[in-house]
N, C-alpha and C positions, 0 to 999 in steps of 0.2 A: 504493499499500499503506499502511496506517495503522500508526502506532506504538501502544504501549500505552495512550496517552491519546487515541486515536481521532483523531490529528491527521495531516495530510499530511506526508511527509517522514521522513527519518531522525532518531532521537533526537539524535544529535550535530549535526544541522542545526537543532534546535529549542530555542529558549530558552524556559524556564519560570520564572516567578517564584513563589516559594514563600512565604506568608504565615507567618513563623516567630514563634510567640508566646513561645518559650522553654520550652514544654512538650514532653512525650514524643511527642505525636502528630504535630505539624507537623514536629518534628525527624526523625521516621521518614520522613514524606513526603519531605523534602529528601534524605535518605539513600537512599531507594529510587530516586528519579528520577536522583540522580547515579550510582549503581550501574548504571542502565540506559543511561547515556551522554548524558542530556540536558544541555544548557547551563543549569545551575541557578544562579539568583540568589536570595539569601535577603533578605527584608526584614521589619523588626520595626517596629511602630508605637509611638511614645512617646505616650500618650494623656492623661497627667495628670501633676502634681507627684508623682512617685513616691517622694520622700524618706521619707515616713511609712511607706510600705509595702514598702520594699526587702526586708525580711526577713519580711514577714507570711505565714505558712503558709496556703494555700488561696486566695491572691489570683492574679489574673492581671495581666498587662500591667505588673507592677511593675518597679523597677529591677533586682532580681535576675533577673527574666525576660529583660530586654535583655541582661544579662551572659550568661545561660545560653545565649541564642540565638547570641551571638557565639562563645562556646567551641564550640559545635556546628558552626557554619560553618567554624571553623578545623579542626576535627577532619575534616570532610568535604572540605575544600579547595575551598569555593565562596566567591564574593563575597557580603559581607553589608552591608546598609545600614539605618540607623536613620532613620525618617522622623517629624519632629516634627509631629504632628496635635493638640497640646494645645488650640490655639485652636478649631479646628473641633470638636473633641470636646466642649468646654465649651458651645459654642453649640448644637450639634446633638444632644447626648445628655444631659449633665448638667443644663443649664438646663431643658430640656422635662421631664425626669424630676422635678424638684423642683415645677415648675408643676402637673403631673399630680397628684403626690401631694397637694399643698395643696388641689387640688380634689375630694379624696376617691377619686381613682382608684388603680388598682394598675398602674403602668407596668412595662414590661420593657425595660431600657435595653440589654440584649444584642442584642435584635433591632434596636433603633434604631441601634446601633453598625454592625451588618452593612448596614443599609439606607442609612446617611448617610455612613459613613466607609470602612469596609473594602472593600465592594463598589462604592464610587463613587471615592474619592480613590486608594485603593491600587490598584484595578483600573486607573484611568486611567493611574497611573504606570507599571504594568507594560506597558500597551500602548506608552507613550512609550519605553520601554526595548527595544521590538521583540519582546516576549514574544508567544508563541502561546497561552498560557494562564496563569491564575493559580490555583495549587494550594493547597489548605488542608488542615488536619488534622481537618475536621469529619466526625463519622460520619454521613454521608448518602451516597446513591449517585446516579449520574446516568448516563444513556445515551441514545443516539439513538432518537427515536420519530418516524417520518416523516423529515422534513428538519430537525427541531430537537431539542435535548436536553431530556429530561424529568427531574425529581427524584423521588426514591424513598426510602423509609426503608432504613435499613442492615440488615446481618445481625445486628449485636449490638444487641438490643432494650435492654439496659441502658444503652447509650451513644447511643441514637437522638437526634440533635440537629435533626431535621427541623422541629420546632415553632418553632425560633428562626430558621429560614431561609425562612419563608413570603413575606417581602416580596422575595425575589429575583426580579428580572424576567427576561423570556425572553432578552432580549439578554445580560444577566450570566450567566445560566445557560449559554449557548452558549460562554461564554469561561472559565467556571470549571471545575475538575477536583477531585474528592474521591476520592483513591486509597484511603482507608481504609474506604470503604463496604462493601466486601465482606470485611472482616478483623474478627475479634472483637479486644477490647482486649488480651486476654492475648497474643495473637500480636504485636501491635504492641510490647508491653513486651518480649517476647523478642527481636524484631528490633532494638530499641534496644540491648539488651545485646550482641548479636552485632556490632553495628556499633561497640561501644565508646563509646557516647555517654554524657557525663557526666550526662544527665537521665534515664537509664534507670529509676531508682527514684524520680524525683521525683513527688510526690503531685499528683493533679489539682486544678485550680482549682475553687473552689466559691463564693466570694463574688463580689458584683459588685465590680469592680476599684477604684471610687472610693468604696466604702462600708466603712469600717474596722469590723471585727467584725460585719458584717451589721446595724448599727443605722442604718437609713434616717433616723429623726428626727434624728440628730446632724448628718448632711449637710445636711438641709433647713434645719434651724436656723441653721446656718452661713451658708447661701447666702441665706436669707430669715429674718432674726432676728425679724421680727414675724409669722411664719407660725403660730406656736403660740397661737392664739387660744382662751381657755377657753370652755367651753359646758356644755350639759346632756347628761346621759345619760338617754334616754328609752325605756322599755319600749314595744313595739309596740302594747300596749293603751293607751297614753297616759300612764301613770304616770311621773312625774319620779323616777329612782332616785338621782340623784347628780350631780356635775360631774366635768368632765375638764380637762386642761391643753393640749388641742389634738388636732384629729382626725388630725394628722400621726402621732400615736402609735397609731393603730388601722387595721386592714385589715378589709375584709368577710370574714366567715367566722371571724374571731379569736374563741377562748374564753378563753384565759388572760389575765391581766393587765388585765381590763376595769376593775376596781376597785370593783365593787358586787356585792352578794350578796343573793339573794331566795330561797334555798332550792331553787332549780332550775338546772340548766346553762343559761347564757346565751351568745349568739353575737352578734357584730356583725352586724347585718342591713343597714344603710344608713348611709351618711355624708352628712348634710345639711350640706354645706360652706357653702351660703348662710347658714345660721343657726348654724354651728358647732356642731351637734348630732350626737351618736352614738346611733343607734337600735339597740336590742338586742332580742332574742327568742329563742324556741325555735329548735332546729335546723330544724324543718320549715319555718319561715319563710324559710329560705334557698334552698329547692328552687326552681329555674329551669327553665323549659321552652322559653322563647323568647328569642333574642338578636338584636339589631339592631346591624349593623356599618357602620363608616366605613372609608374608605381601603382598600378591598378590592383585592388583588392576585390576578389570575388567570393561571395558567400551564397551564390545560388545552388540549386541542387546538383546540376551537372559541372563539368569543369567549364572554364571560361571558353575554351577553344571550341568545344561541342556546342555551347550555348549560342556562340557567335557564327556558327557555320551558316552562311547565306545571309547573315544580319539578323539582329534580334529587336523586335519592337519593345521599347521600354518607356518610361517617363523619366526625365532627366531633371536635376535641380542643380542650378548653378550658384545659387545664393540661399543662405539658410532662411531668409525672409521671403523667398519667392515660392511659388507653388510648383511642383513637378510639372513639366510640359512634355508632349509626345516627342519622341525621338527615335532614331535607329542607331543602335550600338553595333559597330563593326570592327574588323581588323584589316588595315591597309599596310601592306609591306611589313608586317610584324608590329605595328603600332595601333593601339586601340584608339578608334575614333568615335566621336558622337555627331550625328547630323540632326540638327534641331529643326523640327517642322515649322516652327515659327522662330524668327530671329529674337536674340536677347541681346541687351546692351550692358556696356560696363563690365565685360568679362576680361580678367586679366590674368596673365601666367602667375601660377602660385595658388590660385583659388581652387576649390574642389568642384567636381561634378559627381554627384550621387545618383545611383541608378535605383529606380523603383519599378515594381511590377505594373503598377497602374497609378491612377491619380486619386484613389480613393483614400479616406483618412486613415485606414488601417492597413494600407498597402505594405507589402513585403519590400524590405530593403535588399537589393541584390548586390551591392557593393558600391565602388566608386573609384575615382582616380584623381590625381593632381593635374591641373591644366598646364600643359607644356607650352602650347601656343594655339592660337585660334585663326580662323580665316573669315574676313569680312567680305562683302561684295567685291566684285572685280575691279570697280573703279577705285575703291578705298584701297584695295591691295597694291593696285598699280601706283597711286599717289605715294603711298608710304615707301614702296620698293624705290621709287625715284628719289625721295628724300634720303633715305638711308643708304642707297647705293647697293643694297642687297635685299632679296626677297624677305619680308618680314618674318615668314615662317622659318626661314633658314636662321635668321638672328635669334628668334626666341628659342628655336630648337637647339 
């Protein structure tokens, strides 16, 4: 007979490690599992020098969060440990983030954290403690399909975190549990109040934990003081419109704060990191129809090669805030590519493209990959190639 986490044995004979971030979601997960009789152990990761961010509202993994997680563990009567992963986090998340940004990409460090620290080091520690599963407060769902677990979007569309978990491997997925996948956020808040948890009214984290006030350029300048190389701002038609103080101050799709005006709305279309140039143009120059991916993770039923034989109809998501849209997943010359049925704008190298079986709210997550480069319409590609002197696809790749 299975318990509520679909594990063999009685709850009281089953140890579960809960990744406690200090927020309301993971705290409620610990409380629910404790109430069901599981042998619950709480663990919180210390990821960076949190002194500056101890009281910063909207941050995650700060000193205040560690304190909050300890208080919750005391209230629930469960053991709690703080694991120092600062060095690993620096090497695996912060440094690659800075390098990616310097090269004109738009990285997603929260995905990298799950991929390299949370679901590797923390998961390994949970196993060493004899745990049968690692539970988190993520708003995603998982259930058994065949003889393995599969990942699905949650009930609460507003809290859907499946985009950030596309790198989860099958072995990791089999060990992970997401108790909040079938609950709306409002219910989680109410449960926290009923449990008497001190974090019941705590606001959700919004910023990247190591980026104070959301200013990426400040962090990168601190890590790489010589990264902000000045250069030209060039219109996609070839006109030089002005200068900038470093491409680290720009992202593809950006409209405000570009620093030039020509009587029409301008958007950042491309970041030519090799020549320290920011290329701008009209919104239509951003529209992208084809993506080429690297480091693809596949968690569908068959192998990736078998699934993509002849092309596979999927729904693709290129931003966490956008809905999945119809697309065709294929392989060209050994490279996985996604053809979007309708164009998307603001797509940049370094972002993620996540695959779903369909566009329903409880759709299965099939995997995803990192965007290496993308193709716009022919006219925009030709204009960019003329400015850079090389096909943009070749530069980005």
